[in-house]
C-alpha positions as CSV (number, residue, x, y, z in Angstrom):
1,X,-56.0,40.4,-13.7
2,X,-53.7,38.5,-15.9
3,X,-53.6,34.8,-14.7
4,X,-50.5,32.9,-15.2
5,X,-51.2,29.3,-16.5
6,X,-49.2,26.2,-17.6
7,X,-49.3,26.2,-21.4
8,X,-49.5,22.3,-21.3
9,X,-52.1,21.4,-18.8
10,X,-53.7,24.9,-18.3
11,X,-53.5,24.7,-14.5
12,X,-52.7,28.1,-12.7
13,X,-49.2,28.8,-11.9
14,X,-49.8,31.3,-9.2
15,X,-47.7,30.5,-6.1
16,X,-46.5,27.3,-7.5
17,X,-43.0,26.0,-8.3
18,X,-41.8,26.1,-11.9
19,X,-42.8,29.6,-12.9
20,X,-40.0,32.0,-14.2
21,X,-37.3,29.9,-12.3
22,X,-35.3,28.7,-15.4
23,X,-32.3,26.7,-14.7
24,X,-29.5,26.7,-17.4
25,X,-30.0,22.9,-17.7
26,X,-33.7,23.1,-18.2
27,X,-34.3,26.1,-20.7
28,X,-37.9,25.9,-21.9
29,X,-39.3,24.3,-18.6
30,X,-39.5,27.6,-16.8
31,X,-43.2,28.5,-17.8
32,X,-44.5,24.9,-17.0
33,X,-46.1,23.9,-13.7
34,X,-44.1,21.4,-11.5
35,X,-46.2,18.4,-12.6
36,X,-45.5,19.2,-16.3
37,X,-41.8,19.6,-15.7
38,X,-41.4,16.2,-14.2
39,X,-43.3,14.6,-17.0
40,X,-40.7,16.3,-19.6
41,X,-37.9,14.5,-17.7
42,X,-36.9,11.2,-19.5
43,X,-36.2,8.1,-17.5
44,X,-33.5,5.5,-17.9
45,X,-33.3,2.8,-20.4
46,X,-35.1,-0.4,-19.4
47,X,-31.9,-2.2,-18.9
48,X,-28.4,-0.8,-18.7
49,X,-25.6,-3.4,-19.6
50,X,-22.0,-3.1,-18.3
51,X,-19.0,-5.2,-19.0
52,X,-16.5,-5.3,-16.1
53,X,-13.2,-7.1,-15.8
54,X,-13.2,-9.5,-12.9
55,X,-10.1,-11.4,-11.5
56,X,-10.6,-15.0,-11.8
57,X,-8.3,-15.5,-8.9
58,X,-9.2,-13.0,-6.1
59,X,-12.6,-11.8,-7.4
60,X,-11.6,-8.1,-7.6
61,X,-13.1,-5.9,-10.3
62,X,-11.5,-3.1,-12.5
63,X,-13.5,0.0,-12.7
64,X,-12.4,3.3,-14.3
65,X,-8.9,2.0,-14.6
66,X,-8.5,0.9,-11.0
67,X,-8.7,-2.6,-9.5
68,X,-10.9,-2.7,-6.3
69,X,-12.2,-5.5,-4.0
70,X,-15.5,-6.9,-5.0
71,X,-18.0,-4.1,-4.2
72,X,-20.3,-4.0,-1.3
73,X,-23.7,-2.2,-1.3
74,X,-22.4,1.4,-0.9
75,X,-19.7,0.9,-3.6
76,X,-22.2,-0.6,-6.1
77,X,-24.2,2.7,-5.6
78,X,-21.1,4.7,-6.5
79,X,-20.4,2.4,-9.6
80,X,-24.1,2.8,-10.8
81,X,-24.2,6.5,-10.1
82,X,-21.1,6.8,-12.4
83,X,-22.7,4.5,-15.1
84,X,-25.9,6.4,-15.4
85,X,-24.3,9.8,-15.5
86,X,-24.5,10.0,-19.4
87,X,-28.3,9.7,-19.1
88,X,-28.7,12.1,-16.3
89,X,-25.8,14.6,-16.8
90,X,-28.1,17.6,-17.3
91,X,-29.8,17.2,-14.0
92,X,-28.9,19.2,-11.0
93,X,-27.8,16.0,-9.2
94,X,-29.1,12.6,-8.1
95,X,-28.6,9.9,-5.5
96,X,-28.7,6.2,-6.1
97,X,-30.0,3.6,-3.6
98,X,-29.8,-0.3,-4.2
99,X,-33.1,-2.1,-4.1
100,X,-32.0,-5.6,-4.7
101,X,-29.2,-7.7,-6.3
102,X,-28.7,-11.2,-7.6
103,X,-25.8,-13.1,-8.8
104,X,-26.1,-15.2,-12.0
105,X,-22.9,-17.1,-12.6
106,X,-20.7,-14.7,-14.5
107,X,-22.9,-11.7,-14.0
108,X,-24.9,-9.7,-11.5
109,X,-28.3,-8.0,-11.7
110,X,-29.1,-5.0,-9.7
111,X,-32.3,-3.1,-9.3
112,X,-31.8,0.4,-8.0
113,X,-33.7,3.7,-7.4
114,X,-32.7,7.3,-8.3
115,X,-33.9,10.5,-6.7
116,X,-33.3,13.0,-9.4
117,X,-32.9,16.7,-8.6
118,X,-34.6,18.4,-11.6
119,X,-34.1,21.9,-10.4
120,X,-36.7,24.5,-9.5
121,X,-36.9,22.5,-6.1
122,X,-38.4,19.6,-7.8
123,X,-37.3,15.9,-7.4
124,X,-38.3,12.9,-9.4
125,X,-38.0,9.2,-8.5
126,X,-36.8,6.9,-11.2
127,X,-36.4,3.1,-11.1
128,X,-33.6,1.3,-13.0
129,X,-32.0,-2.1,-13.7
130,X,-28.3,-2.8,-14.6
131,X,-26.8,-6.0,-15.7
132,X,-23.1,-6.4,-15.0
133,X,-21.3,-9.0,-17.1
134,X,-17.8,-10.0,-15.9
135,X,-14.9,-10.4,-18.3
136,X,-12.5,-13.0,-17.1
137,X,-9.2,-11.3,-16.4
138,X,-6.4,-11.3,-13.9
139,X,-5.5,-8.4,-11.6
140,X,-1.8,-7.2,-11.4
141,X,-1.4,-8.6,-7.9
142,X,-2.5,-12.1,-9.0
143,X,-0.6,-11.8,-12.3
144,X,2.6,-11.1,-10.4
145,X,2.0,-13.8,-7.8
146,X,4.2,-17.0,-7.9
147,X,2.6,-20.5,-8.5
148,X,3.8,-21.1,-4.9
149,X,2.3,-19.1,-2.1
150,X,4.6,-16.3,-0.8
151,X,3.2,-13.6,1.5
152,X,2.4,-10.1,0.3
153,X,4.2,-7.5,2.4
154,X,2.3,-4.3,3.3
155,X,4.5,-1.7,5.0
156,X,2.4,0.9,6.8
157,X,4.2,4.2,7.6
158,X,3.5,7.8,8.2
159,X,4.1,10.5,5.8
160,X,7.2,12.4,6.9
161,X,6.7,11.1,10.6
162,X,6.8,8.0,12.7
163,X,3.5,6.5,13.7
164,X,2.7,6.8,17.4
165,X,2.2,3.5,19.4
166,X,-1.5,4.3,19.8
167,X,-1.8,4.7,16.1
168,X,0.0,1.3,15.5
169,X,-2.4,-0.4,18.0
170,X,-5.4,1.0,16.2
171,X,-4.1,-0.3,12.8
172,X,-3.3,-3.6,14.3
173,X,-7.0,-3.9,15.6
174,X,-8.3,-2.8,12.2
175,X,-6.3,-5.3,10.3
176,X,-7.1,-8.1,12.6
177,X,-10.8,-7.3,12.5
178,X,-10.8,-7.3,8.8
179,X,-8.9,-10.4,8.5
180,X,-11.2,-12.3,10.9
181,X,-14.0,-11.5,8.5
182,X,-12.4,-12.1,5.1
183,X,-9.4,-14.6,5.3
184,X,-8.6,-17.9,6.7
185,X,-4.9,-18.0,5.6
186,X,-2.0,-16.9,8.0
187,X,-1.6,-13.3,8.8
188,X,1.6,-11.9,10.4
189,X,1.9,-8.5,11.9
190,X,5.3,-7.0,12.9
191,X,5.6,-3.7,14.7
192,X,8.4,-1.7,13.3
193,X,9.9,1.6,14.6
194,X,7.2,4.1,13.6
195,X,5.2,1.7,11.7
196,X,3.6,-1.7,11.0
197,X,4.4,-4.6,8.6
198,X,1.6,-6.8,7.5
199,X,2.3,-10.2,5.7
200,X,-0.7,-11.9,4.2
201,X,-1.0,-14.8,1.7
202,X,-4.3,-13.8,0.2
203,X,-4.0,-11.4,-2.8
204,X,-7.7,-10.5,-2.5
205,X,-7.2,-9.5,1.2
206,X,-4.1,-7.6,0.3
207,X,-6.0,-5.5,-2.2
208,X,-8.9,-5.0,0.2
209,X,-6.5,-3.8,3.0
210,X,-4.7,-1.4,0.7
211,X,-8.1,0.0,-0.6
212,X,-9.4,0.5,2.9
213,X,-6.2,2.3,4.2
214,X,-6.3,4.6,1.0
215,X,-9.9,5.4,1.5
216,X,-9.9,5.7,5.3
217,X,-6.5,7.5,5.8
218,X,-5.9,9.1,2.5
219,X,-2.8,6.9,2.2
220,X,-0.3,7.2,-0.6
221,X,0.7,3.8,-1.9
222,X,3.9,2.7,-3.9
223,X,4.9,-0.7,-5.1
224,X,8.0,-2.7,-5.3
225,X,9.2,-6.2,-5.3
226,X,12.0,-8.1,-3.6
227,X,13.9,-11.2,-5.1
228,X,13.3,-14.1,-2.9
229,X,14.9,-16.9,-4.7
230,X,15.7,-18.5,-8.1
231,X,14.0,-21.7,-9.0
232,X,15.8,-24.8,-10.4
233,X,14.2,-23.9,-13.9
234,X,15.7,-20.4,-13.7
235,X,12.4,-18.6,-12.8
236,X,12.9,-15.8,-10.4
237,X,10.5,-15.6,-7.4
238,X,9.7,-12.2,-6.1
239,X,7.8,-10.9,-3.0
240,X,5.3,-8.0,-3.7
241,X,5.9,-5.1,-1.4
242,X,3.3,-2.3,-1.0
243,X,4.5,0.9,1.0
244,X,1.5,2.6,2.4
245,X,2.2,6.2,3.8
246,X,-0.7,7.6,5.9
247,X,-1.6,11.2,5.6
248,X,0.4,13.5,7.9
249,X,-2.6,14.8,10.0
250,X,-3.2,13.2,13.5
251,X,-4.4,14.3,16.9
252,X,-2.4,17.1,18.3
253,X,-1.1,18.4,14.9
254,X,-0.9,22.1,14.4
255,X,-2.1,23.6,11.2
256,X,-2.7,27.0,9.5
257,X,-6.1,27.0,7.9
258,X,-7.9,30.2,6.6
259,X,-5.1,32.3,7.8
260,X,-5.3,31.3,11.5
261,X,-3.4,28.7,13.6
262,X,-5.6,25.7,14.6
263,X,-4.9,22.5,16.6
264,X,-6.3,19.1,15.6
265,X,-8.5,17.9,18.4
266,X,-10.0,14.8,16.8
267,X,-9.1,12.6,13.8
268,X,-10.8,9.2,13.6
269,X,-9.8,8.5,10.0
270,X,-13.0,10.1,8.6
271,X,-13.7,13.3,10.5
272,X,-11.2,16.0,11.4
273,X,-11.9,18.6,14.2
274,X,-9.7,21.7,14.3
275,X,-10.1,24.4,17.0
276,X,-8.7,27.9,16.6
277,X,-7.3,29.9,19.3
278,X,-10.3,32.0,19.5
279,X,-12.5,28.9,20.2
280,X,-14.0,28.6,16.7
281,X,-14.4,25.0,15.5
282,X,-14.1,23.4,12.1
283,X,-15.1,19.9,11.3
284,X,-14.6,18.4,7.9
285,X,-13.9,15.2,6.2
286,X,-10.3,13.9,6.0
287,X,-10.7,13.9,2.2
288,X,-11.6,17.6,2.4
289,X,-8.4,18.4,4.5
290,X,-6.3,16.4,2.0
291,X,-7.8,18.5,-0.8
292,X,-7.0,21.8,1.1
293,X,-3.5,20.4,1.9
294,X,-2.7,19.7,-1.9
295,X,-4.0,23.1,-3.0
296,X,-1.9,24.8,-0.1
297,X,-5.0,26.2,1.6
298,X,-4.0,24.1,4.6
299,X,-0.5,24.0,5.9
300,X,0.8,21.6,8.6
301,X,3.2,23.3,10.9
302,X,3.5,20.5,13.6
303,X,3.0,16.8,13.1
C-alpha cells in the first residue's frame, strides 16, 4: 500500500485536509498537511503605519477619497481590512476584529486580530498592530463654512416620490436620537410636503447625518449653496445645502424580480422582504436590492 505523506513533516496525509486540494492562490501547498500549509502562510508586518487626513474643525477623516465621521469600532475594522489587503490579497478571504485602541494626541494605535481563510478548509489566526497618524486638514464642509455660524440645510426627499408621513416621523426620530448623542447646538426640523428639512449648526453632525442616511437608506446626495448675504467687506456668505434622496423602495412597493411580480412586505432600512404571488419569500439587504436595481435585474413598478 502506497502511503501518502507530507513531504515537509513526514506525517500521513490519509484522510486529512490539504492533500490534492490545490487552490489557484496556493499552488504548491496541495501536497502538504494542514499544519504545514498554515506554517507556510506569512503574517503581517510588526507595525503597519497609515497617514490619514483629519479635519481640524469637525474631526472627520478622509479615507479612499471620501470624508467620513470619525470612525467607530466597526468602521475601523473596515478601514483596517482595506489597509492590510496588499499583504493578504492571495488569501481566500479574511475577517478583522478590533482588540484594543488608544489615542495618542495626533495618532491612534489599534491592535487587531485577523481570521484568515487559507483555503482547503483551513483558517489561521493572525495578530496585527496599526498606527494611524493624522495629517491636519480641513474637510470641504468646514472649508466652505463661514467664520460666523450659519446652519447647514439637509433636505431629505424621496427618489421620484413623496415620503409618507410615517416615513417622515421615523426620520425625525432618527435625527433627534442622533442629535441627542452627538450635538449640543440648536437643531431645527421642518416637515415639508413629502419630505423633511434639517437645519444644524455643527458641520461634524451634518457630515455624520448624511453618512448615516447614505448608508442606511442608499441615499443619493447632491450639494449646492444659497447666497445669504454680502458682508461689509464684500465677502459673500452662503448656506450649504445637501439634497438627500432616499432609495425608491418602501413598504407596499411592487417590483419585478427574477421574472416574477413581488410585493415589499418589510423594509427597515437594512432588510428588504419581498413576497411573490406564489408565496415564495425573498429577504435581502437593501444594498443588494440597490445593486439589482442599478443592474436592471429588479424593476420597481409601484412605489
